[in-house]
C-alpha positions in Angstrom: 0.0 0.0 0.0 1.3 3.3 -1.0 0.7 6.2 1.4 1.3 9.4 -0.7 -0.1 12.7 0.4 -1.5 14.6 -2.6 -3.2 17.5 -0.7 -2.2 19.9 2.0 -0.8 18.4 5.2 -2.9 20.6 7.4 -6.5 19.7 6.8 -7.9 20.6 10.2 -8.7 23.9 11.8 -6.1 26.6 11.6 -3.9 26.9 14.6 -3.9 29.9 16.9 -0.2 30.4 17.3 -0.5 33.5 19.4 -2.5 31.6 22.0 0.0 28.7 21.9 2.8 31.2 22.5 0.9 32.8 25.5 0.2 29.4 27.0 3.9 28.4 26.7 5.0 31.7 28.3 2.5 31.2 31.2 3.8 27.7 31.7 7.4 28.9 31.9 6.4 31.6 34.3 4.5 29.2 36.6 7.5 26.8 36.5 9.9 29.6 37.4 7.9 30.9 40.3 6.9 27.5 41.5 10.5 26.3 41.5 11.6 29.4 43.4 8.9 28.9 46.0 9.8 25.3 46.6 13.5 25.9 46.9 12.9 28.8 49.3 10.6 26.5 51.3 13.2 23.8 51.5 15.9 26.3 52.7 13.5 27.8 55.3 12.6 24.3 56.6 16.2 23.2 56.7 17.1 26.4 58.7 14.2 25.9 61.0 14.5 22.2 61.7 18.3 21.5 61.4 20.0 24.8 62.0 18.1 25.6 65.2 16.4 28.7 63.9 13.0 27.4 65.0 9.6 28.1 63.5 9.8 31.9 63.6 13.4 31.9 62.3 12.3 29.7 59.4 9.3 31.9 58.7 11.4 35.0 58.7 13.9 33.4 56.3 11.0 32.2 54.1 9.5 35.7 53.9 12.9 37.5 53.3 14.0 35.0 50.6 10.6 35.3 48.9 10.8 39.1 48.7 14.4 38.8 47.4 13.3 36.2 44.9 10.5 38.3 43.6 12.8 41.3 43.3 15.5 39.2 41.4 13.2 37.3 39.1 11.3 40.2 37.7 
């Protein structure tokens, strides 16, 4: 059986490339901010549990690093 295409390859609906680009950019942004938040959470938990900073010390570290991360990633 021969499988030759004689017509156009795109036979479905036209693609909305601008919307695809926006979706990809939103995905990258959520990945960037989510990764930053999780890394900061791990640092704050390690400082609170293992370094003897306690709950309030870990919370302060979490807040300070989040503010610094937002400032640096913009």
